[in-house]
C-alpha positions in Angstrom: -91.2 13.3 -137.1 -92.4 15.0 -134.3 -94.5 11.5 -133.3 -91.1 9.8 -133.6 -89.5 12.2 -131.6 -92.5 12.1 -128.8 -91.8 8.5 -128.7 -88.3 8.7 -128.1 -88.7 11.2 -125.4 -91.3 9.1 -123.5 -89.2 5.8 -123.8 -85.9 7.8 -122.2 -88.6 8.8 -119.6 -89.7 5.6 -118.8 -86.3 3.8 -119.6 -86.2 2.0 -116.0 -90.0 0.9 -116.2 -89.7 -0.4 -119.8 -86.5 -2.4 -119.2 -88.0 -3.9 -116.2 -91.1 -5.2 -118.4 -91.6 -8.7 -119.1 -90.8 -9.9 -122.6 -94.4 -10.5 -124.3 -93.1 -11.6 -127.7 -95.1 -14.0 -129.7 -92.0 -16.3 -129.0 -92.9 -16.3 -124.9 -95.5 -18.2 -122.9 -98.1 -15.8 -122.3 -100.4 -17.8 -120.1 -97.2 -17.1 -117.4 -98.0 -13.3 -117.8 -99.5 -11.6 -115.2 -100.8 -8.5 -117.3 -103.1 -6.8 -114.6 -99.7 -6.7 -112.4 -98.2 -5.1 -116.0 -100.6 -2.4 -116.1 -100.7 -2.0 -112.3 -96.9 -1.5 -112.3 -97.0 0.7 -115.3 -99.9 3.0 -114.0 -97.8 3.4 -110.8 -95.0 4.6 -112.2 -96.3 7.0 -114.5 -96.5 10.9 -114.6 -100.1 12.0 -114.2 -100.3 13.4 -117.6 -98.9 10.2 -119.4 -101.5 8.3 -116.9 -104.4 10.3 -118.4 -103.1 9.1 -122.1 -102.8 5.7 -120.8 -106.0 5.2 -120.1 -107.1 5.3 -123.6 -105.5 2.2 -124.1 -107.8 0.8 -121.7 -111.1 2.8 -122.5 -111.8 0.1 -124.8 -112.1 -2.7 -122.2 -114.4 -0.8 -120.4 -116.8 0.2 -122.8 -117.0 -3.3 -123.2 -117.6 -4.2 -119.7 -120.4 -1.4 -119.7 -122.1 -2.3 -122.8 -122.2 -6.2 -121.2 -123.7 -4.6 -118.2 -126.4 -2.9 -120.3 -126.9 -5.7 -122.5 -127.8 -8.0 -119.1 -130.1 -5.0 -117.8 -131.9 -4.0 -120.8 -131.5 -7.1 -123.1 -132.1 -9.9 -120.6 -128.5 -11.4 -121.7 -126.5 -13.5 -119.1 -124.2 -11.4 -117.3 -120.4 -11.4 -119.1 -117.6 -11.9 -117.9 -116.0 -8.6 -116.2 -112.7 -8.0 -118.6 -109.2 -6.5 -117.2 -107.5 -4.5 -117.2 -109.6 -2.0 -117.0 -109.9 1.6 -115.4 -113.3 1.3 -114.0 -114.2 -1.1 -111.4 -117.1 -3.2 -111.1 -118.6 -1.4 -108.9 -118.5 1.9 -111.1 -119.9 -0.3 -113.9 -123.0 -1.4 -112.0 -123.5 1.6 -110.4 -123.2 4.1 -113.5 -126.2 6.0 -112.6 -125.2 7.2 -109.1 -121.4 7.3 -110.4 -121.3 9.7 -113.1 -118.2 11.6 -111.7 -116.5 8.4 -111.7 -116.8 7.6 -115.8 -114.4 9.2 -118.2 -116.5 12.5 -120.0 -117.5 10.3 -123.3 -119.0 7.6 -121.3 -121.0 10.1 -118.9 -122.1 11.8 -122.1 -123.4 8.8 -123.9 -125.1 7.6 -120.6 -126.9 11.0 -119.8 -127.9 11.4 -123.9 -128.8 7.6 -124.5 -130.1 6.3 -121.1 -133.9 7.3 -121.9 -133.3 5.0 -125.1 -132.0 2.0 -123.7 -134.9 0.1 -123.6 -135.8 0.8 -127.2 -132.3 0.3 -129.0 -130.6 -2.5 -130.4 -127.4 -3.7 -128.8 -125.4 -2.6 -132.1 -126.9 0.8 -132.0 -126.2 1.0 -128.3 -122.4 -0.1 -129.0 -122.3 2.3 -131.8 -123.3 5.2 -130.3 -120.9 4.5 -127.4 -118.1 4.1 -129.7 -119.0 7.2 -132.0 -118.5 9.3 -128.1 -115.0 7.5 -127.7 -113.7 8.5 -131.2 -115.0 11.9 -130.5 -113.2 12.4 -127.5 -110.2 10.7 -129.3 -109.9 13.8 -131.4 -110.0 16.4 -128.0 -107.7 14.3 -126.0 -104.2 15.9 -127.5 -102.0 13.0 -128.3 -101.6 12.1 -132.0 -100.0 9.2 -130.8 -103.5 8.1 -129.2 -105.2 9.0 -132.1 -103.0 7.4 -134.8 -103.0 4.4 -132.5 -106.6 3.8 -133.0 -106.9 5.2 -136.4 -104.4 2.1 -137.0 -106.6 -0.4 -135.1 -109.9 1.0 -137.1 -108.2 0.6 -140.4 -107.3 -3.3 -139.7 -110.7 -3.9 -138.5 -112.6 -2.3 -141.7 -109.5 -4.6 -143.8 -110.9 -7.6 -142.0 -114.6 -6.7 -142.4 -114.3 -5.9 -145.9 -112.3 -9.3 -146.9 -114.4 -11.5 -144.9 -117.6 -9.8 -146.6 -116.1 -10.8 -149.9 -115.5 -14.2 -149.0 -118.7 -15.0 -147.0 -121.6 -14.0 -149.3 -123.7 -14.5 -145.8 -122.0 -11.5 -144.1 -123.2 -8.0 -144.7 -122.1 -5.0 -146.3 -119.6 -3.8 -143.8 -120.8 -0.3 -142.5 -117.9 2.3 -143.1 -116.8 5.0 -145.2 -114.7 3.5 -147.7 -112.4 6.9 -148.3 -109.5 4.4 -148.9 -111.5 1.9 -151.8 -111.0 -1.2 -149.7 -113.8 -2.9 -151.0 -112.4 -2.1 -154.6 -109.1 -3.0 -153.6 -109.8 -6.8 -152.6 -110.8 -9.3 -154.9 -112.7 -12.6 -153.9 -110.3 -15.7 -153.5 -107.3 -13.5 -153.3 -105.3 -12.3 -150.0 -105.0 -8.6 -149.5 -102.8 -6.5 -151.7 -99.9 -4.6 -150.5 -101.7 -1.5 -151.7 -104.7 -2.2 -149.5 -102.3 -3.3 -146.2 -100.9 0.3 -146.5 -104.2 2.5 -146.5 
């Protein structure tokens, strides 16, 4: 109930902003939507405390941009496309060593604790360590909505990983703690059951 009250309160606070946003339903033509302008408009109109929470929705893009840069620097991969919308600019990502103060805390800690190991770590290990720092920060940021949102997204990823593993023998077993019995609830050749989708 508290989460729903908070959501209603936020919606009422930004009634004019929400009503002015374009239609992004499945029936709309998304190629005509300028998402960068949408995110810019949202950021300009948010209260400072809400803007901080909003940034968490964009941090996964910053994480990918940083990892792409690190993979180019330490793994000789071609430069990946800089993804937007993001909270950090290309200059900040590329200058992560000298621009620590402009990084979110979890990213700064990741770099400080892991930088010496970058040449030895695999790309998956680097990604996992950054993700662990991000998830640790999520538990501290104080918004139930943000935390529940990412828990929901992670649950979907686990569901898809389990389902794909059971349908494609060449894939490795997904690495996560299966508290809700996803692997046991999925059967080869069958769609996920309703009980799995609720976990």
